N, C-alpha and C positions, 0 to 999 in steps of 0.2 A: 221730969224736966220739960218745960214748955218748948214747943216747936218754934223754930225761927224761920221755917219755910215761908216764902212769899214776903218776908220782911227785909228791910235794910238792916244789915249788921254793921255795927261799929266795932272796930278792932284796931290793933296796932299793926303798923307796916313800916318797913324801912324804905323811905322815899329818897330817890336821887333827884335833887332839885337842879343841880348843875353838873356838867361833865367834870369828872375827876375830883369832885368835892365830897367830903364824908357824907354818908347817908344819914338821914335824920329820922328818928322814930316818931311817927305821927299817928294820930287817930284818924283813920279813914273810914268812909262809908262804903260798904260793898253791897251793890244792888243784887236783887234776886236773879237767878239764872233765867234766861229767856229760852225760846224754843231751841232744842238740841244742845242745851248747855247744862253744865253741872256746877254747883258751888261746893268747894272743898274746904274742909278745915285742915290746914297744913300743920302737921306735928313736928316734922323735921325737914330742913332744907340744907343744901350744901352750896358752897361757892365754887363755881366752875370758871376756868379762865375766860370763857366766852362772855360771862357776866362782866368781868373786869374789862375786857376788850371794848365792849359797847358802852360801859360806864365811862371809860376814858374818851370815847368818841373819836378815836384816832382812825380816820379813813371811812367813817360812816356819817350818814346824815344825823346830826344831833336831834334827839327827841326827849325833851324834859318838860315837866317833872315826870318821872317814870318809876315804876316798881319792877326791879329786876328779879332774877331768880328763876331757875328752871330744873334744877335737880332736887327732887323732893318726894316725900311720902306723906299721905294724909288719908282722911276719911270723908266720904261723901256726906255733905250736910243736907242738900236738897237737890232736886233735879227739875229741869224745865220741861215744857211740853214736848212730847215726842220721844223722850228718853225712856227706853225700855230695858237696856242692858245693865243699867246701874240703878241702885236704890240707896237711900240713906243708910249709913253704917258700913257700906262696902269699903274695904281697904284698897287704895289705889296709888298709882304713880302717874303724875301728870308728865307729859312729854312735849318737847319743843316742836315736834313734827306730828303728823296725825295720819289717820287711816279712816277714810269715809266709808270704805268697803263697796263703793258703787262705781268709782271711776275706772278707767282702763288700767291705770297703774296699780290700784288696789286689787284688781282682779288678776293681774299678772303675777306669776310666780317669780319674775325676774326683777321686780321693782318695788320700792316702797315710797316713791315720789308722788304721793297723793296729790291730785290736781287741786283739790279744795284746801287741804290742810298742810301742805309742805311748808317748811320753815320760811317765815317772812319777817326779817328783822326790822323792816321799815313800817310795819303795820302795828300801830299802838292801840287799836280798838278791836272790838269783836266783829267777826265776819258777818253775823246775822243782820245787824242793823247799823254797823259802822259807829257804834257808841262805846264809850268806856263804862265798865261796871264799877270803877273806882272814882271817888271824889273826896275832896276836902272842902267843906263849907260851900258846896255847889260847884267848885272848880274841878274839872275832870283831870284825872291822873292817868297817864298812858300805861298800857299793858306792855309786856315784853314777851315775844315769841309764844303768845297764847297761854302763858303759864303764870308769870308774876308771883313766884312762890315766896318772896320776902315779905309776905303778908300773912297774918294768922288765918285769913279767909281769902280765897281767890275764886274766880270764875273761869272755866275753860270750856271749849267745845267738847262734846262727848267723844268725838273722834280722836281727841288728844289725851284721853285718860284710859289707862290700862288697869283693869281689875286684877288684883293679885291675891295670893294665898293670905288669909287673915292671920295666920300664924307667923308669917315672916316679920321679923323685927324692923319696923319702919326706920329706926335710927341707923340701921345698917343698909338695908336694900334701897333706901332713898337715892344712893349714889348710882344705882343701876339705871336710873331714868335718863342718864346721859353718858357720862364719861366711860365707865367700864363697859357698858353694853356696846358703845360705839367702837371701843378698841377690840372687844371680843368679836363683834360682827365684822369689822374691817379685816380681822385675821381669818376667821372661819368662813365667812360668807363671800368675801371679796378677794382677799389674797389667796385663800384656799391652799395653804401649805400641805394639806393632807395628800395632795397629789404626788408629793415627792418623798414621802416617808422620812421625815426628819429634814435636815438641811439647815441652811443659814437664813436668819432674818435680821435685818437692820430695823430698829424700832425705837421710838421715843421711850425713854426709860420709865415712863409712867405705866406702860401696859405690857411689860414682859411676861406676866403671868398668862396673858392671852395667847402669846406665842408658844408658851410651854404647854398649855392645854392642847394647842393645835399639833403638837408633836415635834416642834423644831428642836434640834439638838444643839445648835449654836445660835445664841441670841446676843447681838451686838447693840448695846445701848449708845445712843448719840445724844449728848446734852452739853450745854454750855455751863451748867451749874454743877460743879464738882460735889456739892453737898448731897446731890441725889444719887450718886454712884453707890455708896455703901448701902443706902436704903434699898436701892433697886436689886441688890444681890438677893434680898429676901424673896424676890418675885421670880428669880430664875435667870437674870442677866448673867451671861458667861464672860463677856468682855465689854470694855468701855472705850469710847473715843470722845475726847473733848476737842472740837475743832480749833480751839484756841492754842492747843498744844502742838500744832503742826503748821508748817510754812507752805503747805500745799492744800488744795481743795480737799475737803473731807471725803468726797467720793473717790478720789484717787487713793487716799489712805485705805479706805475699806476694800477697794479693788485689789490692792496689794496684799492686805491681810487675808483675803479669801481666795487669792489666786484666780481672779477673774470677775468677782462680784458676788453679791448675795442672791439667794434664790427669790426672796421676797423682801420688800421694804415698805414700812408704814410710817407716814409722816403726819404728826399730830399737832404741830405748833401753829401752822398757818403762815409761817414766814416763807416767802416765795423762794428765797435762796435755799432754804432747807428743803423745800419741795423739789427744786431742781436737783439738788445733790442726792435726794432720796431716789429719784428716778435714774440718775446717771450712775448710781452705784450698783444697780442690779445687773445680773449676768445676762449676756446676750443669749438668744436662743429660747430661754424660758423665764427669764426674770420678770417679776411683776411688782410694780410700785403702786401703792394705794395712798391717795391724798385724803386726809381727814380734816385737818385744821382749816379754819376760815381765813382766807387771805384778805389783805387790804383791798378795797374796792377798785383801786387803780393799778393793782399789781399785774405784771405781765410774766407769763411763764415762757422762758426761752430756752430751747435746747436744739441741738443739731438734728435735722431729720434722719440722719443715719442711725441715731439711737433707736428710732422706731423701726427703720428698715432692717436693723439687725435683730429684730424679733424680741425687743423689749416691749412690755405692755404697761401702759399708764392708765390707772383707774381712779375714780373718785367715789366718795360715798358720804351720805348723810345717815347718821345713826346706824352705821354698820349694816345697812340693807335690811334691818329688822323692821317689820310692820308692828307698830306699837301695841295695838290691841291684840293682834293675833300671836305675836312672838314674845313680847316682854314677859308675860307670865311664866313661860318656860325658862327664861333666863333667871328669874327669881327662884324657880325650882332647882336650877343648877346650884345656886347658893345653898338652898335648904338641904340638898343632897350632898353638901360638902365637896362639890366638884368645882366650885368657883370661890376663890378667896376674895373677901371684901374688906374684912377688918384691917388688913395690912395697909389699905389705902387711907384709912382714917387716922390722921395724925393729930388733929386738934378738935375741940368742941367748945363752943361758946353759946351763951344765951343770945336771944334776939337783940337785947339792949347793947350787946357788945359786938355787933355784926361788923363794925369797922375793923376790929382786930383780925377778922377773917381776911379782909382785903390786905391788911398789913402782912399777914403770913404769906399770902399769894404773891404779893409784889416783891417780897424779900426772898422768895424761893425757898421758904422754910416749910417743908412738909408737902403733902399731896392734897388731902381733902380735909376741910374743916366743916364739921357738922354744926348747924345752928339750931338750937332747941327753941321752938316757938313759944312754949308755955313757961319759960323761965324768965 
């Protein structure tokens, strides 16, 4: 098979031309990787709520045309100058944030907020030269969070690509490049429920298995969509609360249920009111709330200062405090060792040509993750 290294590759991609409009399958040109970049052949990608959020352009600076997608698995096709850790044929997961391994954050054991490669939703070009690697008939197409995996080929900075076990099934572990790893890390690395030997967690009903792995004995799912409750039982949810079913703030409901509040709370929707309720439902003295979801750019978090003075802790996290290159391979190994359930999250699968169905499933609240097969 002839090498495509150094050449422009023409392939299919799902392009968003306008906010909220169906994606269009186009033939795009994908330029070769430049210094410290890699070009990937994406085999499987998944739709995450963050893709939908920015596709709708509600509360963000609109940037179109754009190729979305950031949960994916693929194979390295070629590498740019200076790339030594990866080679063609390596199995990888691209990640929306990165790890340069040189900055103060990357060298710290307490942070994954890489100075160079931390998530930037307003940047639609490559860091190295400020140019896009995608085009259609000479017209540049914007990137999304350094990944743009709704394309059969994409280009990423090497620091945002994690090399993984080649035996791991990419159609499964692709969803570890964002959602599940974020939930797992938010629970294990940030909320740290292991400190209290069981206990109660309030959590978005997509990630209860992460709380179960951490040893929580009481896991309360909070969701507005009753369809998700029965599904979430498979992951370990022990109780459910739908805020619509109550005439008082949901934080008050949970405090009453738990005789004072939960030990840990994880909020993953990005809705600021849900963030506030997640914080205000934790127990004083040792309760910890972790914010994971991305809020509206104009959102304001308001709570009474006494909630903090009463020794409640509020934390935030991107990607569960995991460093992509250093830590993500071990998360994949958790799946390979049957310590982490992934298949239960996958509720649909469609070919790239039907990618808009994945958006329909997400918008209708039907299922958790839809895998998009790039070669069908």
